C-alpha positions as CSV (number, residue, x, y, z in Angstrom):
1,M,11.3,30.2,106.9
2,S,11.2,29.7,103.1
3,N,14.3,29.2,101.0
4,H,13.6,32.6,99.3
5,T,13.5,34.4,102.7
6,T,16.7,32.6,103.8
7,I,18.5,33.5,100.6
8,S,17.3,37.1,100.9
9,N,18.6,37.3,104.4
10,A,21.9,35.7,103.3
11,Y,22.1,38.4,100.6
12,K,21.6,41.2,103.1
13,D,24.1,39.7,105.5
14,H,26.9,38.7,103.2
15,Y,26.7,40.7,99.9
16,P,29.2,43.5,101.0
17,S,31.8,40.9,102.2
18,L,31.3,38.8,99.1
19,L,31.7,41.8,96.8
20,M,35.0,42.7,98.5
21,Y,36.2,39.1,98.2
22,A,35.4,39.0,94.5
23,V,37.1,42.4,93.9
24,K,40.3,40.9,95.5
25,W,40.2,38.2,92.9
26,V,39.1,40.0,89.7
27,K,40.4,43.6,90.5
28,D,37.3,45.1,89.0
29,K,34.3,46.2,91.0
30,D,31.7,46.0,88.2
31,I,32.8,42.5,87.2
32,A,32.8,41.5,90.9
33,K,29.3,42.7,91.3
34,D,28.2,40.6,88.3
35,L,29.9,37.5,89.6
36,V,28.4,37.8,93.1
37,Q,25.0,38.5,91.6
38,A,25.4,35.4,89.4
39,V,26.0,33.3,92.6
40,F,22.8,34.5,94.1
41,V,20.8,34.0,90.9
42,N,22.2,30.5,90.7
43,L,21.4,29.9,94.4
44,L,17.8,31.0,93.9
45,E,17.4,28.8,90.8
46,K,18.7,25.7,92.6
47,S,17.4,26.5,96.1
48,E,14.8,23.7,96.1
49,K,17.4,21.1,95.2
50,L,20.1,22.3,97.7
51,S,20.4,21.6,101.4
52,I,22.8,24.2,102.7
53,L,23.8,24.2,106.4
54,D,26.3,27.2,106.3
55,Y,25.2,29.8,103.8
56,R,28.3,32.0,104.5
57,A,30.7,29.2,103.6
58,Y,28.7,28.1,100.6
59,L,28.5,31.7,99.3
60,F,32.2,32.4,99.7
61,K,33.2,29.1,98.0
62,S,30.7,29.8,95.2
63,V,32.0,33.4,94.6
64,R,35.5,32.0,94.6
65,N,34.5,29.5,92.0
66,Q,32.8,32.2,89.9
67,C,35.9,34.3,90.0
68,I,38.2,31.4,89.0
69,Q,35.9,30.6,86.1
70,H,36.0,34.3,85.0
71,L,39.7,34.4,85.3
72,K,40.1,31.2,83.3
73,K,38.0,32.6,80.5
74,K,39.8,35.9,80.6
75,S,43.3,34.4,80.6
76,S,43.2,31.1,78.7
77,E,47.0,30.9,78.6
78,S,47.2,30.9,82.5
79,S,46.7,27.8,84.5
80,I,44.5,27.8,87.5
81,E,47.5,27.5,89.8
82,E,49.1,30.6,88.3
83,I,45.8,32.5,88.7
84,N,45.6,31.5,92.3
85,L,49.1,32.5,93.1
86,N,49.0,35.7,91.2
87,S,45.7,36.8,92.7
88,F,47.1,37.2,96.2
89,G,50.6,35.9,96.0
90,Y,50.8,34.6,99.5
91,F,49.1,31.2,99.5
92,S,50.1,28.1,97.7
93,N,47.0,26.3,98.8
94,P,43.7,27.8,97.5
95,I,41.7,26.2,100.3
96,E,43.9,27.8,102.9
97,Q,43.6,31.1,101.1
98,A,39.8,30.9,100.9
99,E,39.6,30.0,104.6
100,F,41.7,32.9,105.6
101,E,39.8,35.4,103.5
102,S,36.5,34.1,104.7
103,Y,37.6,34.2,108.3
104,V,39.0,37.8,108.1
105,F,35.9,39.0,106.2
106,G,33.8,37.4,109.0
107,L,35.8,39.3,111.6
108,I,35.3,42.5,109.7
109,D,31.5,41.9,109.5
110,K,31.5,41.5,113.3
111,L,32.9,45.0,113.9
112,P,30.5,47.7,115.2
113,P,28.5,49.1,112.2
114,A,30.1,52.6,112.2
115,T,33.6,51.1,112.7
116,K,33.0,48.5,110.0
117,N,31.8,51.1,107.5
118,I,34.8,53.4,108.1
119,F,37.2,50.5,107.9
120,K,35.8,49.3,104.6
121,L,35.8,52.8,103.1
122,N,39.5,53.1,104.0
123,R,40.9,49.6,103.3
124,F,38.7,48.4,100.5
125,D,37.5,51.5,98.8
126,G,40.8,53.3,99.2
127,L,39.5,56.5,100.7
128,S,41.8,58.6,102.8
129,N,40.8,59.5,106.3
130,Q,39.9,63.1,105.2
131,Q,37.8,61.8,102.3
132,I,35.9,59.5,104.8
133,A,35.5,62.4,107.2
134,D,34.0,64.6,104.5
135,K,31.8,61.8,103.2
136,L,30.4,60.9,106.6
137,N,30.4,64.4,108.1
138,L,32.8,63.4,110.8
139,S,36.1,64.8,112.1
140,K,39.3,63.4,110.7
141,R,40.3,62.4,114.2
142,T,37.1,60.4,114.7
143,V,37.8,58.5,111.4
144,E,41.4,57.8,112.6
145,L,40.2,56.5,115.9
146,Q,37.6,54.3,114.3
147,I,40.2,52.8,112.0
148,S,42.6,52.3,114.9
149,N,39.8,50.6,116.9
150,A,39.0,48.3,114.0
151,L,42.7,47.3,113.6
152,K,43.0,46.8,117.3
153,L,39.9,44.5,117.4
154,L,41.0,42.5,114.4
155,R,44.6,42.1,115.7
156,Q,43.3,40.9,119.1
157,E,41.1,38.3,117.5
158,L,43.8,37.1,115.0
159,F,46.5,37.0,117.6
160,D,44.4,35.4,120.4
161,P,46.3,32.2,121.5
162,K,42.9,30.5,122.2
163,N,41.9,31.3,118.6
164,E,42.1,28.2,116.4
165,N,42.7,30.5,113.3
166,N,45.7,32.3,114.8
167,N,48.0,30.4,112.4
168,F,46.9,33.0,109.9
169,S,48.7,35.8,111.7
170,Q,51.6,35.6,109.3
171,F,49.3,37.0,106.6
172,L,48.1,40.1,108.5
173,H,50.1,42.3,106.2
174,L,47.4,41.6,103.6
175,L,45.1,43.9,105.6
176,F,47.3,46.1,107.8
């Protein structure tokens, strides 16, 4: 498989999660779209020189770096530590923050497609259950059940004692 095809597949697989991740940082969907797009353009330009084993991890780190660069330009009086703490307010270690976000967005991506779509519309686009029901031509009760199912699946995974990432459970209030 060519690098271009691999990058195209990575775009299809990860763009929605990367966009949500960038929006969390910059609080503006249009700017977030530009930043994520810049990551992919940069990746395409450098694809022959790079040897990437885990595109997902690489992309999340690249988007994070683009967001930080944007915020540094936007707020020259703030230090990077202040930007990191103010962006989410829960992590003092930016690596731990990025790992948690990447992990949770990965879990969301693994939800069944209809459940994932409804969950994202509710939690990330801020639509009410009724608005989602109207938009997708579903009953409000169906939307409520899908959101409930999504939360149940995410909680099960995050609280699973066999899960090596369950130390993040203290940050569940970010999503729920």
